[in-house]
N, C-alpha and C positions, 0 to 999 in steps of 0.2 A: 540547522533548524529542520525538524521533521514536518511533514505535511500529512494531514488526516483527511481522507475521503470518507464522508459519512456512509455507513453500512457496507463499505468495501474493505477498508483497512488503512494502513499508513505506510508511507515511505519514510525512511530515516537513514541516517549515516551513523554507524557505530564504530568506535575505535576498536581495532582488533590487533592483538600482538602476534607477530609471526617471527619465526627464527630465520635469519638470513646469515648463513655461514655460522660464525661464532657470536653474532650479535642478535639481539631481539629488537625488532622495529615495530612501531605502532603505525598502522595504516588505517585510513578511513574507508570503511566498507559499506556500500549501499545495500540496504535490506528492505524487504517488504513484509509486513505483518498483516495477515488476513484478519478482518474484523471478528471480534469474539462472537458476535451474533451468528455469523456464518459458520464459525468453528463449532459452536454448540449445536446449531440446527442440524448440521450434517455429520455430527459425531467425528470430527476431524481431530488430529493431534495438534495440540497447542504448544507453543514454546514457553515452558514455565519460567524461563529466565527473563522473559520480556515483561517488564512492568511499566506500562505507559505513564503511570503516575509519577515516575522519577524524571520525566522529561516533558517539557512543554511542546506540544505539537500544534502547529498552526493550521487552522481549517483551510480547506481549499478556497481560494478566492474566485468564486464563480464569475464575478464581474470582470476581473482581470483576464481570465481565460476567454470569456466571451469577446472582449475587446481585441485580444490578440488574434483570434480566429475569425473575427468579423461576423459573429452570430449573436443572437439574443442570449441573455442570461438564462432565460427559461429553457432555451434549446440545450444549453450546456447542462443544466440540471437534469433535463429529460434524458440526455445521452448517458449521463452517469447513472441515473436510476435504471435505465434500460440495460446497461452493461452489468450492473449489479444484479438485476433480476435474472438475466440470462446466465450469469455465473452461478447464481444460487440454484437455478433450475438444473444446470448441467451437473453440479455437485450432487444434487438430490437424486439424479439418475445414475450416479456412480461413474460418470464419464471422466476420462483424463482430459484436462484442459490446460491450455497455455494462454495466459493473458499477456500479450505483447504490447507494450506501450512505447511507441517510437519516440525517440528523442528525450527519454526520461533518464536522468542520472548520467 
């Protein structure tokens, strides 16, 4: 099940076929897709093979995140919005960025 973070993108697991010796094996590979609004706004390259309509993505459960980290739902929403805004600002300035999410995947 993929997870969608509004205005940021989505995390998903996609089956990928790889060759191991003489056999082809399918492995589950974690991927992140940047939200199309950020791709379009900053003229970035999009993955034309990714079609979110083919798979149901679950929205991020703000309440569950808030409960796990012992903060309010509003604080979780504000942190995600702030991260998204900073990411968009950096992309707009042409900066190389790395978004590291600890303990994901």
